[in-house]
N, C-alpha and C positions, 0 to 999 in steps of 0.2 A: 694583208690588212695591218694597218698601223693604228694603235690605240692613241687617241688624242688625250690631251691633258684632262678633259672632262671625264672621259672613260677611265683613265688611269686613277685619278683622284677618287672617283666613285667606288671603284673596286677596292682601293686601299681603305676607304672609310667603312665599307661594308665588311671587309675582313677584320678590321679593328673592332667593329660592333660584335662580330661573331665570337670574339675572345672574351667578352664581358661575362663574368660569373653569373650563372643563372639568367642569362640574357637580360641583365639589368641595364638601366639607362646610363648613358655617359654624355657629358657635355661636348659641345662643338669644340670648345677651347681645348679640352683634354685630348680629343681625337687629333685636332690640328697639331698640338704639341708632339704627341707620340709619333705621328706620321709625317711631321715636318711639312704641313700644308697650310696655305693661307686660310685663316678662319672665316673671313667674310665670303670667300668663294665656296668653301666647304659648306657653309650654311645654305647657300643657294642650291647646291647639289642635293643636300639632304632634304630640302623642301620638295625637290622634284622626285626624289626617291619615296618620300612620304605620300605624295600624290599618286604614285604608282602602286602604293600599298606594300612597299618593301620594308619600310621602317615606320615606327610610330614615334610621335613626339609626346613627351611627358612633361607637364608643367610643374613648377615648384622648385624649391631649393635643391632637391635631389633629382631634379628632372634632367632632361636631355633627350637623346634619341636611343632607340633600341630596335632590334630586328622585329618585324611584324610576324615572321614565320621562322621556323628552324632553318639553319644554314643549308640543310639537305633539300629544302623546298624552294630555294632561291637560285635561279640559274644566272650564269654570266650573261646570257642573252637578255634576260629580264633587266638586269642592272644597266647594261649598255643602252637598251631601248628606253629605259626610264629617263635617261639624261640626254636623249636625242642622238645617240650614236647609231649609225646604220652601216650595214655592209651591203653595198650596192654593186652590181656589175658595172663594168666600164661603160660609160654613156655612149661611146662610139659604136658599140655593138648593139644593133637593133634588128628586130625581126623583119624589117623591110628590105633586107639585103637581096640583091638580084642574082648573085652568083652562088653556086653550091658551097664554095669555100667560105663565103661569108656566113651562110647558114650553119655550117659546121662550127665555125668560130663562135657564133652566137649561142648555139646549143651547148658547146663546151663551157662557155662562161656562165650560162644559165645553170647548168648542172653544178659547177664548182660553187657558185653563189648559194645554191640550195644546200649543198653539203656543209659549207661553212656556217650557214645559219643553223642547221641541225646540230652541228658540233657545239656552237655557242650556247644553245638551249639545253644541251645534254650535260654540260659541265656545271656542277653546283658550287655554291660558295663553300660548302663542306669539302668538296674535292680540292679546291684551291688552297684551303686551309691546310689540309694534310699534305699537299704537294710542297707548300712552303715549309712546313715543319720537317718533312723528310729532307729537304735541301739543307735546312739549318743543321739537322743532326749529322748529315754527311760532312758538313763543314766543321763540325765540332763546336758549334755555337751553343751558348746557353739558351735557356728557354725564353728569354726576353724576345719580343716579337715586334718587329717593324717591317711592314710590307715594302 
């Protein structure tokens, strides 16, 4: 599976939001600058994440976006699904196969697909945060955080 730009930018934005003190709101511009993302594109992704119930938008001078739930309650699968990312088995493998080998191949890809989906939904935003922090510590990097 290769993460597209949509998926990658969405995960980066969600990780950035998870770093906000007391889950406070932050502006699209601030996220875009910290994560080096194009702000107009990021805004579209955040709207999709809001529609999925993963972020909330706050109006006003101190407004912006914030996580709608704790990072432990948001999975990588939910983030990717919210922006239209899918993990589908290869289209050439279908259950209409006429030979046993084709059925075995179909069954294998079906099982792998299900395992991958299960894994994506079992990894939380909190898990990703701690993975990134551990990597940074191992590299001797300061606590500044860019995904």
